C-alpha positions, 0 to 999 in steps of 0.5 A: 701072717701074710707078710710073715708068710712073704718073708720065709718066702723069701728067706727058702728061694734064697735058701736054694739058691747058695745051696746050688752055687755049692760046688756038691752035687748033693747040695746041689739038689739039695738047693732044687729040693729047697727051691720047688718047696719053695714056689709051692709057699708062693704058691699058698700065700699068692693064693691067699689063705683062707682059713675053716673055709670049705672049698665046697658051695653050698647044695642048689646054690649058684654063687657062694654065701660066705668064704669058701677057699680056692681049691686050685692052688692046692690042686696044684701044689698037691701034683707039683708034690707029686712032681718033685719027689718024681725028681730028687728019686731020679735025683737020688740016683744019678748022684748015687751012680755018679759018685760010683763011677767017679768017685767023688760029689765036686762038680768041677771033678765030674765035668772030664768025660772019659771015665 
């Protein structure tokens, strides 16, 4: 299962880089979203996938009695999702305003600063 997830992460990174190299600013932002999702999935896969195990220790126990899930990667991914949503909201507003001013979403035509 983890080797399959490694291939999925690689495909997501490749798709994100491909989208970021396009000329449209909308495709650039879509590539950034895919890149953040690929990074989140990479953190999740690298931390080890433990099915059905709680992230808690039993009461009055100093060490783990059985298999437990690591809650730190889950907290990191949750924080990254919230930050990515904020960046996406900012990028959508920025793209809309840039389109209103310039009239196009082509990055080559947005290089002019006299508009």
